[in-house]
N, C-alpha and C positions, 0 to 999 in steps of 0.2 A: 622403419618398421612396416612388415607387410600386413594388410589387413586379413583377418579370417576369410577363407573362400577364395583367396587370391589364386592358389594353385589350381582350384577347380575351373577358374575363369581361362587360365592359361591353357588347360588340358582340353577344355570344351570345344567342341566344333563352332559353337556359337559365342564366341570370345567378346562379342560386343553386349553382351548383357552385362550391366554394373552389379558387382557383388559388394553389399554394404555389410560393414560390421556388426550392426545389429540383427541381421539374418542369422548370427550364429545360434541364437538362443532358439530361433525357430527352427533351424536344422536340427538340433539335439531333440527339441519337443517332437517333431515329426518322426525321428529316426527312433526315440525311445518307445513312443507310441505304437509304431509299427512293430518293432521287435517285441513289445509287450503283448501283442494279440497272439502271436505264435507261442510265446512262452507262457502266457496264462492258459491257452488252450491246450498245451501239452501236460499240463498239470491239474487243471481243473476238471478236464474231461474224465480223468481217472477217478476222481472221487464221485464223479456222476454216474458210473457204470452201473452199479447197483440198482439204482433209480431206473436207468436207461434198460437195464436186462428185464426188469419187472414190468415196465410199461409196454415194451415190445415184445414181449413172451420170448425172449433172445436165449440161446445155449451161450456156453461159454465161448465156443469157436466164434459165433456171431460177436460176442464182446471183444474177442481177440482182434477180429476184423475192423472193428471200430477203432482201435488203436493201430493196427498194422497198415490199414489203407492208406493213412494220412503218412506215418512213419516211412512207408515204402517209396512213395513219390517224392517225399522230402529228401530222404537219404539218396535216392538214385538221381534226382535230378539238380541236388544243391550246386554242383560245380558247374553243370550247363548254366543254372541261374546266374551264378557270377559271371561266366563268359558271355552271356547275351548282354548283361549290363555293360561291361567294357566295350562291346562292339556296337549296340544300338543305344546307348545312353542308360546311365544307372539311374537317374531319376525316373526316366520313362519306366524302366523295368520295376522299380519300386513301386510306382503307383498302379502299374498295371498287374504286380503281384498282390498288392493291397486291395485292389479291386475284384481281383479273382476271389481272394480270401474271404471278403465280405459277402459276395453273393453266394459263395459255397457255404458259408455260416449260416445264412439265411434258410439256405437248402436243407441242412442239417436240423434246424430249428422247426422246420415245418414237415419233417420226413414222418411219414405215416407208418412206415414197416423199416426193416433192417435194411434190405436191399437199397431203398432210397437213401438211407442214411450213409450206406457204405459208398454209394457213388457220390454224394456230396463230399464226404470225408476225402476222398481220392483227389477230388477237384481242390478241395482245401491244401491238401499237400503240394499239388502243382503250384498254387499261389504262393506257399510259405517259401518253396524252394527259390522263387524269384525274390521274394520279400526280405528273407533272412540275410544272405549275403550281400543285398543291396543296402542294407541300413548301415553296416560298418563300411562298405565301400564309399558311401556318400560322405561319411565322417573322416575318412581317410583323405578324400580329394578336397574336402571344402574346408579344411583348416590347415593352417600353416604349421612348420615344424614345431614351433615352440609352443602351440596351443593344441596341437593334435594329442598329445599324451593325456592333458587334462581332459579334453572332450571325451576320449575314449574312457578315461577314467569315471566320468559322469555317467556315461551311456552304460558301463557295466554295473555301476551301483544302482542306478534306477531299475535296470532291467532286473537285477537280482530281487530288488523289493517287490517288483510285480510279480515275480516268479514265486515269492514267498506268500504273497496274498492270494494268489491264485488258487490253491487248495481251499482256503478259507471262503474266498468269495464263491468258488464253485459250490462247496457244501451249503452255505447260506442260500445260495439261489435256489438248488435243489430241495432243500427244506421248506422254505417259504414261497416258493414260487413253483418252478418245474425245471427237470434238467434241460430243456429246451433254451432256458435263458443263459444258459452257459455259453450257446453258441450266438444267440440275439444280442449279448453284452458286446460283441465284436463290431457290430453294424454303425454304432457312434464313433467307436474308437477309428473305424476306418474312414469315416466321412472328414473328421477332424485330420487324419493323416494325409488323405488327398487334397484337402483345400490347403494346408499349410504347405506342402510340397509344391503346388502350383504356383503358389504367391511368392515362396521364400527360398527355395532350394535350386540353385542353378544346374544346369545340365552338364554332365560331363561324360566323356568317353575316351577309350584309347584308339585312336586312328589306326595304330599299327597291330591291333589285336586281330589273331588268326581265326579260321574259320571254326564254325561251331561244330564240334564233334558229336553229330547226330548219332552216327551208329554206336558210338560208344553208350550213349544216352540210353538208345533202346536195348542193346544188350544187357546194360546194368539192370533197367527197370524189369525186362522180361526174365531175366536170370533170376533175380531177387524175388520177384514175383511168383516164379515157377516153385522155387524152393519154399517159400512162406505157404504157399496154397497147397503143397503136397505135404509139407509137415503137419499143417494145421487140419486139412480135410482126413488126414489118416486116423484121427480120433473117432469120427463116425462112419468112415466108409472102409477102414482097413487097409493095410500097406498093399495089398494085391488088386486093389480096385484100379483100373486103367486110368482115370482120372487123377488117382494119387501117384501111380507109378509114371504116367507121362507128364505130369507136372515137375515131378523130381528130375528126371531125365532131361527135359526141356531147359529146367533151371542151371543143371550143372553144364549143359552143353552150351548154353550162352555164355556163363561165367568164365569157361575156357575160352570161347571165342572172344571174349572181351579183352583177354590179356593177350591174345594174338593180334586183336586189331590194334589195341593202344601202343603197341611196340612198334607199328607200321604206320599210322596215320601222321601227317604232318604237324597238327595240334591237338595232341591227345588230351580228353578230358582228365586222363588218369597217367601223368607222366610217369611211367616204370622206372626211369632213370634215378628218380628221388629214392628209390628204395635200395640203391646201390649203399648208401650210408646206412651203417649197422644201427647206429643210435636212432635214425628216423624209422627204420623198420622195427625195431624194438618198441620205440614209443607207441606205435600203431597196433601192434600184437597186445602190449599192455592195455591200450584204450579199448580194444576189441573185448578183452576178458572182463575187464572192469567195468565197463558200460553194459556188458552183457548181463552181468550180476544185477547192476542197478536197473535196468530195464524190467527184468522179470520180477524185482522186489516191489517197484513202484506200481507195477500192474496188480499184483496179488495182496499187497498190504491194505489198501482200501477196502478190497472184499472182504477180507478177513475183519477188519473193524467194524465194518457195516453189518455185514451178513451173518457172522459168527458171533463177535465180541458185543453186539448190539448198540454200537456208537451210533449217533445220529451223522448225518452228512457235514454238518458244520463242525462237531467234534472230531470226525476223521480228518477233515482238511487241517484242522488246527493240530493234529498230533503229528502231521509231517512236518509243521512250521520249525521245531527245533533244528532238524537238519539243514533246512536251507538258511535260516538266520546264522547258524555255526560256520557253514561255507563262506556265508557273507562277511563275518567279522573277521575271520580268520585269513582271508584271501590275501590281504596286505603282508601279514606275518609270513605265511607259507611261501610267498614270492620270494622274500628274502632268504629261504633256506637254501636255496641253489648256491647264492654267493658265499654264505657260511659252511656249508657241508659239503657242496658239489651235489649234482643231480642224483647221484645213486643212492644216497641215505635216505631221502623224503621218497622216493620210487621205490624203495624196497619197505622201509617201515610203514608207509601209509597205506599200501595193500594189505600188509600182515594187521593193521588194525582194523581195516575194513573187513577182513576174514574173520576176525574175533567178533566184530558186530554183528555179522550174519550167523555166526555160530550161537551167539547169544539169543538170536530171534528164534532158534529153532526149541527152545527151553519153554517159554509161557504154554499154558493151555487156554481153557475159555473161562471168562469171567472174572479174571484178576485185575488189579489196580493197575491203570496206566503209569503212575509214577513210579510204582515198583517193578513193572515189567518192561514195557515198551518204551518208557523214557530213557532209561539208561541205555539201551540198546541201540536208540536212535542217536544218542549223543556220542557213542563210541563209533557208528556208523558215520557220522557227519564230521567227527574230528578226522577219522583216517581218510574220508574224502577230500576234506580241505587240504590236509597235509600234501595229497597227491596232487591234485588238478593244477595248480599253479606252476609247481616244477614240471609237470608234464607238457604242459603248453610251452614253457621255456625250452624244453629239450626239442620239441618239435620245430620251433622256431629258430633255433641255434644249431640243429644238426644238418642244416642245408645252407646254401649261399642266400643272401639278402634278396637278390633279383627273383629268387624262387618262393619266398616266404609265403605270397599269397596262395600258391598252388598247394604248399605244404599244409597251410592251415585249413585250407578248404577240404584236403583230402582226410585230414585228421577229424574233422567236424563230421564228414560223410561216414566216416569209419564207426564213431560214436553212435550214430544215428542208427547205421545199419546194425550194429551190434543189439541194440535195443531190440528192433524188428526181429533180428533172427532169434535171440533169446525167447522172446515170448511165444513165438512159434514153437520153437524146440522143446523149452520147459514147460509150456502149456500141455504137451503130449504127458510129460512125466506127472504133472499136478493130476491130470484128469485119470490116468492109468491108478496113481496110488490111491486117490479119493474112491474110486469105483472098487479097486480090490479090498480096502479097509472097510466100506460100506457094505458090500457084498458078504464079507465075513462076518461083520456086527448083525446083519439081518437074519443071519443063516438059522438062528435058533428061536426067532421071533414068530409066533403063529399069525401068519398072514395068508390071504387068499392067493391063488396063482396070479390072478388078475391085478390085485395090489402090487405083487412082488415084481410082475413084469413091468408095471407103470413106472415103478421106483427105479428099475434098472435102466428102463427107457430114457428117462430124465437126469440121469447121472452127470451127463454132460453138461448140466446146468450148474453143477458144484453146489455151493452152498444156497443158491437160489432154487434149488429143487423144493417143490412143493410136494406136502404130505397128501396121499389120495382121500378123498372123502370117504365117509361111511365107518371111519375106524372109531374104536372106543378111545376116550381120551388118554388113557394110560398109553396104549399102543402108539398114539400119535406123539404124546410126549416123547417116548422112548426112541422113534423115528427121528426127530428133531435133535435130539442128543447126539444119536448116532451120525447123522449128516454134519453137525459142528465138529463132532471129534474126529471124523474122516477128513475133512477139510484142514483141521490143524495138523493131522498127520501127514497128508501131502505137503502143506505148507513148511513142515518141518525138513521134509526131504529136499525140497526146493533150497531152502535156507542152507543147508549143509552142501548143496551143490554150488550155490553162490560163495560160499566160503572158499571151496575148493578153485574156483575160478580166480578169487582173490588171491589166493596162494600162487597159482599159476602165473599172475600179472606180477607179482614180487619175485618169482624165479626168472620171468622174462628179464626184468629189470636189472638183476645181478649179473646177467650172461650177456647183455647187449648194451646197456647205458655204459657211456664213458666220459671221463673227464675231458681227456685230450682233445683241444679243438682242432688239432690236425687231423683228426679222423672224420672231420666233417668232409660232406659233399660239396665241393665248389662248381 
């Protein structure tokens, strides 16, 4: 019987370091804590956005950048992060990523303005790009074949729990301390991860790993960054502004160049041959549409709950909890759907259910009961997502040969993250335009001075964070606040219907591309 970690010792360049069986628990603890930092950060920050916006006097574009700067670097560099671990050592990159993430978290917590926060969030994304792929890679190489499945299952379970705790913890910290503590909470976690990793995780690397595809990484980062910057800044600058136009041209040019470069380099970050598999291509298109819808939903929903519906930050975090718990509790069941019905049925039915959930979110207005409005919708949304995610992962991993499973998983992970980044940028435009149009129409017959009307129109980019001008009588102020809330709900409804359309597109892609026949797989 081989001890846990034995494979890591064999693969490690420093094979003389013994690997004890009792280290297994510590390895799981470090990888779970490390992954949890990134997962908690991605969920807790959304709940903190309204408080952050008010504290830093930020526009909705600034708030978008708080999410986008992190997701942009994580999505663009996550494949490079995995390659760096293979080449220089998985433990080393895991520790370096954790350290970068911790330092950047401290920078986020002490930021005095939006620009400082965005720089720190970008560095956080770089750290996460090293940290996230490293956690699973360490588990894969530190456990033997018999115990690896249980280890990955334990990692998945605990990270799902921490993901569920994230919004509630973030809301509690915002409400009882400050939004800054959403970032400071990472520091003790990172310290524990680094100490455990140095003492208990054996180093492992792949001596045959190819060269790092730096050209692909740069093109992906600049390309995505150009598109995101162009779309988001168009809200305040207009489409004809040289910065907006130039950013979009640069983004599209770099992404086209990325495809050309990846087809020619010897060790591509993005192996284009994988897309010769129809099922793999379809699964990633499905991921793009579905995770785009989820990305913009989880950006706008906390803003709706806190700024429009009047929820506290803690209640807003708890409102999202049923979605995560439903996915966690149904993950094992949904994984068995492929064996029972094949991949097509759950990958068509799941997005259709998700589409229904988003359509239901377009119904509620302002001030209605959570249990009669948002709770049923979020249960439908969670159930549809649970039906989809495990079969989708199965299709991604089964649609190509085993020797390329790591690349396939990494690409699908990157697609999911990039989808959220692009959705927030693009549908943020829709939200702001719809909000401004409805508010202008509502204010048209309200007796306001030209200065007050101009001030309101200038601040429309803050969405529901817009402040009523001083000096107005109480009745007019109350009317304006009501118009602001109704305008946000109007825009939110439009975006939710668009999300329903994206989910329907996901179901259509599955019906056209996902096949049972394993002979269609890429070998």
